[in-house]
C-alpha positions as CSV (number, residue, x, y, z in Angstrom):
1,M,0.0,0.0,0.0
2,S,1.4,3.4,-1.0
3,I,2.1,5.9,1.8
4,A,0.5,9.4,1.1
5,P,3.3,11.9,0.4
6,V,3.9,14.7,2.8
7,I,2.4,18.1,1.6
8,K,4.8,20.8,2.8
9,G,2.8,23.6,1.3
10,W,5.7,25.7,0.3
11,C,8.3,26.0,-2.5
12,P,12.0,25.9,-2.0
13,G,14.0,29.1,-2.4
14,A,17.6,30.0,-2.2
15,L,17.5,31.3,1.4
16,R,14.9,28.6,2.5
17,P,15.9,25.5,0.6
18,M,14.2,22.0,0.6
19,L,15.9,18.9,1.5
20,S,15.4,16.0,-1.0
21,G,16.8,12.6,-1.7
22,D,20.0,14.0,-3.2
23,G,20.6,16.8,-0.7
24,L,19.2,20.4,-0.6
25,V,17.3,21.9,-3.6
26,V,18.4,25.6,-3.9
27,R,16.1,27.4,-6.1
28,L,17.1,30.6,-7.8
29,R,14.4,33.2,-8.7
30,V,16.5,34.8,-11.3
31,P,15.6,38.4,-11.8
32,Q,13.5,38.9,-15.0
33,G,14.4,35.2,-15.7
34,R,17.8,36.4,-17.3
35,L,21.2,35.2,-16.5
36,T,24.1,37.1,-17.8
37,V,27.0,35.3,-19.2
38,V,28.9,35.9,-16.0
39,Q,26.1,34.8,-13.8
40,A,25.4,31.6,-15.9
41,R,29.0,30.5,-15.8
42,G,29.2,31.3,-12.2
43,V,26.1,29.3,-11.3
44,A,27.5,26.4,-13.4
45,E,30.8,26.4,-11.5
46,L,29.0,26.7,-8.1
47,S,26.7,23.8,-8.8
48,Q,29.8,21.6,-9.1
49,R,31.6,23.0,-6.2
50,Y,28.8,22.9,-3.8
51,G,26.5,20.3,-5.3
52,N,26.2,17.4,-7.7
53,G,26.5,19.5,-10.8
54,M,22.9,19.0,-11.8
55,L,20.4,21.9,-12.4
56,D,16.7,21.9,-12.9
57,L,14.5,24.3,-15.0
58,S,11.2,24.6,-12.9
59,N,7.8,25.0,-14.1
60,R,7.8,28.6,-12.8
61,G,10.9,29.7,-14.9
62,N,13.3,29.2,-11.9
63,L,16.7,27.6,-11.9
64,Q,17.4,24.8,-9.2
65,L,20.9,23.7,-7.9
66,R,20.7,20.1,-6.7
67,G,22.6,18.0,-4.3
68,I,23.8,20.8,-2.1
69,D,25.5,19.7,1.2
70,P,23.5,21.3,3.9
71,A,26.7,22.1,5.8
72,R,27.9,24.2,2.9
73,H,24.7,26.1,2.1
74,E,25.9,29.3,3.7
75,G,29.0,29.3,1.5
76,L,26.9,28.8,-1.6
77,I,24.6,31.7,-0.6
78,D,27.6,34.1,-0.1
79,A,28.9,33.1,-3.6
80,L,25.5,33.5,-5.2
81,R,25.1,36.9,-3.6
82,A,28.3,38.0,-5.2
83,L,26.6,37.1,-8.6
84,A,23.5,39.4,-7.6
85,L,21.3,36.4,-7.5
86,I,20.2,36.4,-3.9
87,D,17.7,38.7,-2.1
88,A,18.3,40.7,0.9
89,D,16.2,38.4,3.1
90,E,13.7,35.4,2.9
91,H,10.8,37.8,3.1
92,T,11.8,39.6,0.0
93,E,12.6,36.2,-1.8
94,R,9.0,35.0,-0.9
95,R,7.3,37.9,-2.5
96,R,9.5,38.2,-5.5
97,N,7.8,35.2,-7.2
98,L,7.7,36.5,-10.8
99,M,7.4,34.6,-14.1
100,V,8.2,36.7,-17.1
101,T,7.6,35.9,-20.9
102,P,11.1,35.4,-22.4
103,F,10.2,37.3,-25.5
104,W,10.4,40.8,-23.8
105,Q,12.5,43.5,-25.2
106,A,14.6,46.3,-23.3
107,G,12.3,49.1,-22.4
108,D,8.9,47.4,-23.2
109,D,5.9,47.1,-20.9
110,T,7.0,43.6,-19.7
111,N,10.5,44.9,-18.8
112,F,9.0,48.0,-17.1
113,L,6.5,46.2,-15.0
114,T,9.0,43.5,-14.0
115,Q,11.3,46.1,-12.6
116,Q,8.5,47.8,-10.7
117,L,7.4,44.5,-9.2
118,I,11.0,43.7,-8.1
119,A,11.3,47.1,-6.5
120,A,7.9,46.5,-4.7
121,A,9.1,43.2,-3.3
122,Q,12.4,44.7,-2.0
123,V,10.3,47.1,0.2
124,H,7.9,44.3,1.1
125,A,5.0,46.1,-0.6
126,L,3.9,42.9,-2.2
127,P,1.7,41.1,0.3
128,D,3.1,37.9,1.8
129,V,0.3,35.5,0.7
130,S,2.2,32.3,0.4
131,S,5.5,31.1,-1.1
132,K,3.5,29.6,-4.0
133,F,1.7,32.9,-4.8
134,G,3.2,34.4,-7.9
135,Y,2.9,36.9,-10.6
136,A,3.1,36.5,-14.4
137,V,4.2,39.3,-16.6
138,D,2.9,38.4,-20.0
139,T,2.3,41.6,-21.9
140,G,3.3,40.7,-25.4
141,Q,0.9,40.9,-28.3
142,Q,-0.8,37.7,-27.1
143,P,-0.3,35.8,-23.8
144,V,2.1,32.8,-23.7
145,L,2.0,31.9,-20.1
146,Q,-1.6,31.2,-19.5
147,G,-0.8,27.4,-19.3
148,D,1.7,28.1,-16.5
149,P,1.1,28.6,-12.8
150,A,0.6,32.1,-11.6
151,D,-2.1,34.0,-9.3
152,I,-2.0,37.5,-10.7
153,R,-1.3,38.1,-14.4
154,F,-0.4,41.2,-16.4
155,E,-1.7,40.7,-20.0
156,R,-2.7,42.6,-23.0
157,A,-6.2,42.8,-24.3
158,A,-7.1,42.1,-28.0
159,E,-7.4,46.0,-28.3
160,G,-3.9,46.4,-26.9
161,Q,-4.5,47.8,-23.4
162,L,-3.0,46.4,-20.3
163,L,-5.0,44.0,-18.3
164,L,-4.7,42.9,-14.6
165,C,-6.1,39.3,-14.2
166,A,-6.7,36.9,-11.4
167,E,-6.0,33.1,-12.0
168,G,-9.3,31.4,-12.5
169,A,-11.2,34.5,-13.7
170,E,-12.5,34.9,-17.3
171,M,-12.3,38.8,-17.3
172,G,-9.6,41.2,-16.5
173,K,-9.4,44.7,-15.4
174,P,-7.9,47.5,-17.7
175,I,-4.9,49.3,-16.1
176,S,-2.1,51.6,-16.9
177,L,1.5,51.3,-16.5
178,E,1.3,53.8,-13.7
179,T,-1.3,52.1,-11.6
180,A,-0.3,48.5,-12.6
181,V,1.7,47.5,-9.4
182,T,-0.7,49.4,-7.1
183,E,-3.6,47.4,-8.6
184,A,-1.7,44.1,-8.3
185,I,-1.0,44.8,-4.7
186,A,-4.7,45.5,-4.2
187,L,-5.7,42.3,-5.8
188,A,-3.1,40.2,-3.9
189,T,-4.4,41.8,-0.6
190,W,-8.0,40.9,-1.7
191,V,-6.9,37.2,-2.0
192,R,-5.4,37.2,1.4
193,A,-8.5,38.7,2.8
194,Q,-10.5,35.8,1.6
195,G,-8.4,33.4,3.8
196,A,-7.0,31.8,0.6
197,S,-3.4,31.2,-0.3
198,R,-4.1,31.2,-4.0
199,A,-6.3,33.3,-6.2
200,A,-8.0,30.4,-8.0
201,R,-8.9,28.8,-4.6
202,A,-10.5,32.0,-3.5
203,L,-12.7,32.0,-6.6
204,A,-13.5,28.3,-6.4
205,A,-14.7,28.9,-2.8
206,G,-17.3,31.4,-4.1
207,A,-15.5,34.8,-3.8
208,T,-16.3,37.4,-6.4
209,V,-13.4,39.5,-7.8
210,P,-13.6,43.1,-7.0
211,S,-15.2,45.5,-9.3
212,G,-13.7,46.6,-12.6
213,F,-12.8,43.2,-13.7
214,D,-15.1,43.2,-16.6
215,H,-13.0,43.2,-19.8
216,P,-12.6,40.1,-21.8
217,R,-9.1,38.3,-21.7
218,Q,-7.4,37.0,-24.9
219,S,-6.8,33.3,-25.3
220,G,-3.2,32.6,-25.0
221,L,-0.9,30.9,-27.3
222,S,0.1,27.3,-26.8
223,T,3.6,26.6,-25.5
224,P,6.0,28.1,-28.1
225,T,7.9,25.5,-30.3
226,L,11.7,25.4,-30.4
227,G,13.4,27.4,-33.0
228,H,14.3,31.0,-33.8
229,Y,12.5,34.2,-32.4
230,P,13.4,37.8,-32.5
231,A,14.8,37.7,-29.0
232,G,17.0,34.7,-29.9
233,A,16.9,30.9,-30.1
234,L,14.7,28.6,-28.0
235,V,16.1,25.3,-27.0
236,A,14.9,22.6,-24.5
237,C,16.4,20.1,-21.9
238,A,14.9,16.7,-21.4
239,F,12.9,16.9,-18.2
240,G,14.1,20.3,-17.6
241,Q,17.5,19.1,-16.3
242,M,21.0,20.0,-17.5
243,D,24.5,19.4,-16.1
244,A,26.9,22.2,-15.4
245,E,28.9,21.5,-18.5
246,T,25.7,22.3,-20.7
247,L,25.1,25.5,-18.7
248,T,28.5,26.6,-19.3
249,A,28.3,25.8,-23.0
250,L,25.0,27.7,-23.3
251,A,26.5,30.7,-21.4
252,N,29.4,30.9,-24.0
253,L,26.7,31.6,-26.6
254,G,25.1,34.6,-24.8
255,P,22.9,35.6,-22.0
256,L,20.1,33.1,-21.1
257,R,16.4,33.7,-20.5
258,L,14.6,30.9,-18.4
259,T,11.1,29.8,-19.3
260,P,8.5,27.7,-17.4
261,W,8.4,25.3,-20.3
262,R,11.8,23.6,-19.4
263,M,13.4,25.6,-22.3
264,V,16.0,28.2,-22.6
265,L,16.2,31.2,-24.8
266,I,19.7,32.2,-25.8
267,E,19.5,35.9,-26.2
268,G,20.5,37.1,-29.6
269,A,21.3,33.7,-31.0
270,T,20.8,33.1,-34.6
271,A,21.6,29.5,-34.8
272,L,20.7,26.5,-32.7
273,P,23.5,25.0,-30.9
274,D,24.7,21.5,-31.5
275,L,25.0,20.0,-28.0
276,P,24.1,16.4,-27.4
277,S,22.4,17.1,-24.1
278,L,19.9,19.7,-25.7
279,I,16.7,19.2,-27.6
280,T,16.5,21.5,-30.7
281,D,14.1,19.3,-32.9
282,A,10.5,20.4,-32.3
283,A,9.3,17.0,-33.1
284,D,11.5,15.2,-30.6
285,P,9.0,12.7,-28.6
286,L,10.8,13.9,-25.3
287,L,8.9,17.2,-25.5
288,R,5.6,15.2,-25.1
289,V,6.7,13.9,-21.6
290,V,7.3,15.5,-18.2
291,A,8.6,13.8,-15.2
292,C,9.9,14.9,-11.7
293,I,13.1,13.5,-10.5
294,G,11.5,10.6,-8.9
295,A,13.2,8.1,-6.8
296,P,15.9,8.1,-5.4
297,G,16.4,11.7,-6.1
298,C,13.3,12.7,-4.2
299,A,12.6,11.1,-0.8
300,Q,8.8,11.5,-1.4
301,A,8.8,9.5,-4.6
302,R,7.4,6.0,-4.6
303,G,9.1,5.0,-7.9
304,E,11.5,5.9,-10.7
305,T,10.1,8.5,-13.2
306,R,12.5,9.6,-15.9
307,E,13.8,6.3,-17.3
308,L,10.2,5.2,-17.7
309,A,9.2,8.6,-19.3
310,R,12.1,8.3,-21.7
311,D,11.1,4.8,-22.7
312,L,7.4,5.7,-23.3
313,A,8.0,9.0,-25.0
314,A,7.7,7.6,-28.6
315,S,4.3,6.0,-27.7
316,V,2.7,9.1,-26.7
317,P,0.6,10.5,-29.6
318,Q,1.4,13.8,-31.1
319,G,-0.5,16.6,-29.6
320,Q,-0.7,14.8,-26.3
321,R,1.2,15.0,-23.1
322,L,2.4,12.3,-20.5
323,H,3.3,13.1,-17.0
324,V,5.2,10.5,-14.9
325,S,5.0,11.5,-11.2
326,G,6.9,9.9,-8.4
327,C,4.0,10.5,-6.1
328,A,0.5,12.0,-5.9
329,K,1.8,15.6,-5.4
330,G,2.5,16.0,-9.1
331,C,5.2,18.7,-8.6
332,A,6.2,18.6,-12.3
333,A,2.9,19.2,-13.7
334,P,0.5,21.3,-11.5
335,R,-2.4,21.1,-14.2
336,A,-4.1,18.0,-15.6
337,T,-2.4,16.4,-18.5
338,D,-3.5,13.8,-21.2
339,I,-2.1,10.9,-19.4
340,T,-0.6,10.9,-15.9
341,L,1.2,8.0,-14.3
342,T,1.6,8.1,-10.5
343,A,4.0,5.8,-8.9
344,T,2.4,4.0,-5.8
345,V,5.1,1.4,-5.1
346,P,8.4,0.5,-6.9
347,D,7.7,-0.5,-10.5
348,Q,3.9,0.0,-10.2
349,Y,1.9,3.0,-11.4
350,D,-1.7,4.2,-11.4
351,L,-2.8,5.7,-14.9
352,I,-5.1,8.8,-14.8
353,R,-6.5,10.2,-18.0
354,N,-7.1,14.0,-18.3
355,G,-6.3,14.5,-14.6
356,H,-3.6,15.4,-12.0
357,A,-1.4,13.0,-10.3
358,D,-3.7,12.9,-7.2
359,A,-6.9,12.2,-9.2
360,A,-8.9,8.9,-9.2
361,P,-7.0,6.5,-11.4
362,D,-8.6,4.9,-14.5
363,L,-6.2,1.9,-14.1
364,R,-4.2,0.8,-11.1
365,G,-1.1,-1.0,-10.3
366,L,0.4,-1.1,-13.8
367,T,3.9,-2.3,-14.5
368,P,6.2,-0.5,-17.0
369,A,5.6,-3.2,-19.5
370,A,1.7,-3.0,-19.1
371,I,1.9,0.6,-19.5
372,A,3.7,0.5,-22.6
373,S,1.3,-2.2,-24.1
374,H,-1.7,0.0,-23.0
375,L,-0.3,3.0,-24.8
376,R,0.5,1.1,-27.9
377,K,-3.1,-0.3,-28.0
378,S,-4.6,3.1,-27.5
379,A,-2.6,4.7,-30.2
380,D,-3.7,1.7,-32.6
381,A,-7.3,2.1,-31.7
382,P,-9.5,3.7,-34.5
């Protein structure tokens, strides 16, 4: 019988890391999601000096260093602070939970709003709702982050004006650049006043957004494909994980912009790099699967995840997504996926269709061989 995972209710940071099966997980909330060449090279070196040399791209556009020795955490923080990647204190770090479209340009609205939110976090003006409460700055011509976790969103309406949006609400509130952060603070304060830690939970519990949220939102674009964009070249890492050598090689090509899609945009690049550890082909089956680190890397995980996901990737139909989760928490995919496999005991998984990792399963106790057979039969069915 599987033991229910422990729900900690908070996300790791740099100043408040989380202990996992391979050591501390130290999550960097990189300002504006952008690493300079010096910062990226420095993080790669520090990941080897203080950890196991492995780094994760999170589904919030953050960068995680893995395998950090708890006894050496303080030294790592000092080194990261020298790279301007550490907040003044944990309270600031909790509040500065920002996700930014990687397609921003210097001086545009996304750039301006991000800097204003960072400044508000630094003086603790952003309400301390929870460490999972976050903001998405997504003010391009059409949103690209709607499929990614955030509570308060800055988007652009079809007519071009800025909108403030609450996660879970169909309508937004027209705002100006001058009032945007003040309005966001008021909305976050409203969420906290509902006794909820997340905006969508407040609405699901029956709360009604304040007045003024009456303008239609645009439908967002799907996750961008790999390739070339005006801002640079977008490449991916299998399961969002890379080693220090890969990060160093990427840094040698230019500044890096992190994304919540387990992809990295190489700023200004006009050619896709030829690195064996990167995915550059938009048709690669590995882009159809997502998996947490699983056992033994995570102490909560009931089974292995990434080897199974890699083996099953080619069996996932195009246009669908498979999530392999080490436990019912489903950290790697906070929203429902087409097919979810949740480990219950070693080498056994529950299969869930169109649901999250903790949903009631359609099939229970499947072995990897049974899962592969089931996916093949499903793909062959008329």
